[in-house]
TORKOLZA-768191 format. One record per residue (C-alpha): x, y, z; residue in one letter. Coordinates in steps of 0.001 Angstrom, whole numbers, plus 524288, in hexadecimal, padded with zeros to 5 digits. Example, Ala and Ser with C-alpha at 12.3 -4.5 7.8 and 13.67 -1.06 7.14 Angstrom:
2
8300C7EE6C81E78A 835667FBDC81BE4S 
END
This chain:
60
B5AC5DB7529295DM B5F1DDBF77934ECT B578BDCB7D938F9Q B61F6DD5439345DP B6351DCE2292754A B5492DCDE792578L B53DFDDC4B928F8K B5E6ADDF8A91EFBN B57F7DD72691490T B4AB0DDD8B9166CK B50E6DEB0191679F B5832DE817909D6D B4BC0DE2F290377E B4478DEF5690719H B4F5BDF84690236V B4F8BDF0AD8F574D B40D2DF27C8F422A B425CE01168F6A7I B4CDDE02518EC3AE B44CADFAC08E24AK B38CDE030A8E539H B40BBE0F7E8E3D1K B45BFE0AF78D693A B37EBE07B98D266L B3311E152B8D67AL B3E32E1B9C8CF0AE B3A86E13938C327K B2C4FE17BC8C4BDL B3083E25EA8C5DAH B3868E25268B950L B2F96E1BEB8B1BFD B211FE1C388B4A9S B1F74E0F268ADD0D B2315E08118BA63T B1777DFFEA8BE6BH B1141E04018CB28L B0F99DF5CE8CF11D B1E87DF51F8CF82E B1E85E00838D8F5V B13C8DFA1E8E0FDN B1B4DDED4E8E1C2N B2771DF4AB8E5C9S B2013DFB8B8F0B1L B1AD9DEE788F568K B28C3DE92B8F5B1R B2D36DF5108FD75L B2250DF2F690739T B2542DE485908B0L B33DDDE67090AB5T B317BDF15991481L B27D8DE8FB91C2DE B3183DDDA591C7DE B3C98DE679920F0Y B3459DECA592BA6L B3041DDF2E9309AK B3E89DDB4C931D4V B40F2DE7BB939A8L B3594DE41D94284G B2C7CDEECA93DD4I B1F13DE8E093AC7P 
END
């Protein structure tokens, strides 16, 4: 995969993780029955996708 394609892929993955986390937080706000381990897993996914994107950009 070329550098620009990899950069775009990692960016898209991170944006997707952000959108999913936002939806989960909205669900938690409206329905407190959302399990906090779901929120924790979502935060871990956000962290992972951000780290991968930053590595592609050359930011350690």
